[in-house]
C-alpha positions in Angstrom: 1.9 24.0 -15.0 3.9 22.6 -12.1 2.3 19.6 -10.6 3.4 18.0 -7.3 2.4 14.6 -6.0 1.3 13.7 -2.4 0.8 10.3 -0.9 0.7 8.6 2.5 3.1 6.2 4.2 1.2 3.1 3.2 2.6 3.4 -0.3 5.8 1.6 0.7 8.0 3.4 -1.9 11.7 3.3 -1.1 12.9 6.5 0.5 15.4 7.2 -2.4 12.5 7.2 -4.9 10.4 9.5 -2.8 13.4 11.9 -2.6 14.3 11.6 -6.2 10.9 12.4 -7.5 10.1 15.0 -4.8 7.0 13.1 -3.6 5.4 14.6 -0.5 4.6 11.9 2.1 2.0 12.2 4.8 2.8 9.7 7.6 -0.1 7.8 9.3 -0.4 6.9 12.9 0.3 3.6 14.6 -1.0 3.5 18.2 0.3 1.3 21.0 -2.1 1.9 23.8 -1.9 5.6 24.7 1.3 6.1 22.7 0.9 7.3 19.1 3.7 7.2 16.6 4.1 8.7 13.1 4.9 5.8 10.7 8.5 6.0 9.6 9.1 9.2 11.7 8.8 8.1 15.3 8.8 4.4 14.7 10.8 2.3 12.2 9.5 -0.8 10.6 12.1 -2.9 12.5 10.9 -1.5 15.8 7.3 -2.0 14.9 7.6 -5.6 13.9 9.7 -6.4 16.9 7.0 -5.0 19.2 3.9 -6.3 17.3 3.6 -10.0 18.4 3.6 -9.3 22.2 1.6 -6.1 22.1 -1.5 -6.2 24.4 -3.9 -4.7 23.5 -3.0 -4.9 19.8 -2.0 -1.7 18.1 -4.5 0.5 16.3 -4.1 2.7 13.3 -5.4 6.1 12.3 -5.1 8.8 9.7 -3.9 12.3 10.8 -6.3 15.2 10.7 -7.0 17.4 7.7 -4.4 19.9 8.9 -1.6 17.5 8.2 -2.7 17.4 4.5 -3.5 21.1 4.1 -0.1 22.0 5.6 1.6 20.0 3.0 -0.6 21.3 0.2 0.2 24.9 1.3 3.9 24.2 1.5 3.9 22.8 -2.1 2.1 25.8 -3.3 4.6 28.1 -1.6 7.3 26.1 -3.5 5.7 26.9 -6.8 3.1 24.1 -7.4 0.1 25.2 -9.5 -1.5 21.8 -9.3 -1.4 19.0 -6.7 -2.4 15.4 -7.1 -2.9 13.5 -3.8 -3.0 9.6 -4.2 -3.9 7.4 -1.3 -4.6 3.9 0.0 -8.0 2.4 -0.9 -10.8 4.1 0.9 -12.3 0.7 2.0 -9.2 0.2 4.1 -8.7 3.6 5.6 -10.2 7.1 6.1 -7.2 8.8 4.5 -9.0 9.7 1.2 -11.8 11.4 3.1 -9.4 13.4 5.3 -7.4 14.4 2.2 -10.5 15.5 0.4 -11.6 17.6 3.4 -8.2 19.3 3.4 -8.3 19.9 -0.4 -11.6 21.6 -0.1 -10.0 24.4 1.9 -7.3 25.1 -0.7 -8.0 27.9 -3.2 -4.5 29.0 -4.3 -4.0 25.9 -6.6 -6.0 23.0 -8.0 -5.8 20.0 -5.7 -7.2 16.6 -6.8 -7.5 13.6 -4.5 -7.6 10.1 -5.9 -8.6 6.9 -4.2 -6.0 4.6 -5.6 -8.1 1.6 -4.8 -4.9 -0.2 -3.9 -2.6 -1.1 -1.0 1.2 -1.0 -0.3 3.3 -0.9 -3.6 0.0 -1.1 -5.6 -0.4 2.5 -4.5 3.3 3.1 -4.9 3.2 2.2 -8.6 0.5 4.8 -9.2 2.3 7.4 -7.2 5.6 6.9 -9.0 3.8 6.9 -12.4 2.2 10.2 -11.5 5.5 11.7 -10.3 7.2 10.8 -13.6 4.4 12.4 -15.6 4.6 15.5 -13.5 8.3 15.8 -14.0 7.7 15.6 -17.8 5.5 18.6 -17.6 2.1 16.8 -18.0 -1.0 18.7 -17.0 -2.9 17.8 -13.8 -5.9 16.5 -15.9 -3.6 14.4 -18.0 -1.9 12.9 -15.0 -5.2 12.1 -13.3 -6.5 10.3 -16.4 -3.3 8.3 -16.8 -3.2 7.3 -13.1 -6.8 6.2 -13.2 -6.1 4.1 -16.3 -3.1 2.5 -14.7 -5.1 1.7 -11.6 -7.4 -0.4 -13.8 -4.4 -2.6 -14.7 -3.0 -2.9 -11.1 -3.7 -6.0 -9.0 -2.3 -6.9 -5.6 -2.2 -10.4 -4.1 -1.1 -11.2 -0.5 -0.6 -14.4 1.4 -1.0 -14.0 5.2 0.8 -16.4 7.6 -2.1 -16.3 10.0 -5.6 -14.9 10.6 -4.6 -13.8 14.1 -3.8 -10.2 13.3 -7.0 -9.7 11.3 -8.9 -11.2 14.2 -7.1 -8.9 16.7 -8.0 -5.9 14.7 -11.7 -6.9 14.4 -11.4 -7.5 10.7 -12.3 -11.1 10.4 -15.3 -13.1 11.5 -14.6 -15.0 14.7 -16.1 -18.2 13.3 -13.9 -18.0 10.2 -10.9 -17.4 12.5 -11.7 -20.5 14.6 -12.1 -22.7 11.5 -9.1 -21.3 9.8 -6.9 -21.8 12.9 -8.2 -25.4 13.3 -7.4 -26.3 9.8 -4.2 -24.2 9.6 -5.5 -22.3 6.6 -3.5 -19.5 5.1 -5.6 -16.5 3.9 -5.1 -15.1 0.4 -6.2 -11.5 -0.2 -6.8 -10.2 -3.7 -7.2 -6.5 -4.3 -8.2 -4.6 -7.4 -10.2 -1.4 -8.1 -10.8 -0.8 -4.4 -12.3 -4.2 -3.7 -10.8 -7.2 -1.6 -11.7 -10.8 -2.3 -10.4 -13.6 -0.1 -9.6 -17.2 -0.4 -7.7 -19.7 1.7 -5.1 -22.4 1.1 -3.7 -25.1 3.4 0.0 -24.5 3.5 2.6 -21.7 3.4 4.1 -23.2 0.3 0.7 -23.5 -1.3 0.0 -19.9 -0.5 3.2 -18.7 -2.3 2.4 -21.0 -5.2 -1.1 -19.5 -5.3 0.2 -15.9 -5.4 2.2 -16.6 -8.5 -0.7 -18.5 -10.1 -2.9 -15.5 -9.6 -0.3 -13.3 -11.3 -0.1 -15.7 -14.2 -3.9 -15.7 -14.7 -3.8 -12.0 -15.4 -2.1 -12.6 -18.7 0.9 -10.6 -20.0 2.4 -8.4 -17.3 4.3 -5.2 -17.7 6.0 -5.3 -14.3 5.7 -6.6 -10.7 6.7 -5.6 -7.2 7.2 -7.8 -4.2 6.3 -6.9 -0.6 6.8 -8.6 2.7 6.1 -8.1 6.4 9.2 -8.9 8.4 9.8 -12.2 6.6 12.9 -12.3 4.5 12.7 -16.1 4.1 9.2 -16.2 2.6 10.1 -13.2 0.4 13.0 -15.2 -1.0 10.7 -18.1 -1.7 8.3 -15.9 -3.5 11.2 -14.3 -5.5 12.4 -17.7 -6.6 8.9 -18.7 -7.7 8.5 -15.5 -9.7 11.9 -16.0 -11.4 10.9 -19.6 -12.3 7.4 -19.0 -13.5 7.3 -15.4 -14.6 10.6 -15.2 -16.6 11.2 -11.9 -18.3 8.8 -9.9 -16.1 10.9 -7.3 -14.3 10.6 -7.0 -10.5 10.6 -3.2 -10.3 10.6 -2.8 -6.5 10.7 -4.8 -3.3 9.3 -3.2 -0.1 8.5 -4.0 3.5 4.9 -3.4 4.5 4.2 -0.2 6.5 3.1 -0.6 10.2 -0.3 0.7 9.4 -0.9 -2.3 7.1 1.3 -4.7 9.0 -0.8 -4.2 12.2 -3.6 -6.0 10.3 -1.8 -8.6 8.1 0.8 -9.5 10.7 4.4 -10.6 10.3 5.1 -13.4 7.8 2.9 -11.9 5.1 4.2 -11.7 1.5 2.6 -10.2 -1.6 3.0 -9.5 -5.2 1.8 -6.4 -7.1 1.2 -6.8 -10.8 0.8 -4.3 -13.6 -1.1 -6.0 -16.4 -0.2 -5.0 -19.9 -2.9 -2.8 -21.5 
């Protein structure tokens, strides 16, 4: 059985890994007013983050229609795929999973399975890369699905936002919470696991980075981690230093910059850590 893997542009995997493992990528849309751009195709991350702070109204994001997914599924079948696994950003954050499932229901020439990864950025990326490696080894579609779902249970993502402003602009934070948070200069912490987000707040940027590493430590023994950032090399380096000092021996498998579709909501200055807990 030849299984191919599909994901979306929020996975934040490096381009070289996507090419190496023949992963098919569906770009999502970032919309500035009446202008729509395909993430990573029509608009680079550098261009997006340069434009984001002064954008009025704020950018919106959207998934492509089912045709974008069905076209890729059909192409992979034409290339010899007898099974396809489509792994996507958490459904509580985006409609991508629903659109992919609608497209999969129209495909009869091969088995197509769609998974809600329950994750974000390189949390999804870890699942996709794991699936691609299993597919390359000749594993069956059912075996890959079971292994990815098991890995998802051990995957945790933590992010420290520099401001609540971008969540507010996107209508994703209560206005009262925004006002209090701004007054007290609080830094939001987002914790994501199994498709659910839990939030907390700390008082300083340094405290936020300390908290990310503390959350990782609380998980117990870790298999590997990844670091992510949104146009903030300085805070990324601070996080890297904390990880090296407090999580010695845990390999940093990847470092990625957050895709515009996520960056539009978390804003520049955000950093995160994705952890794979040992089984």
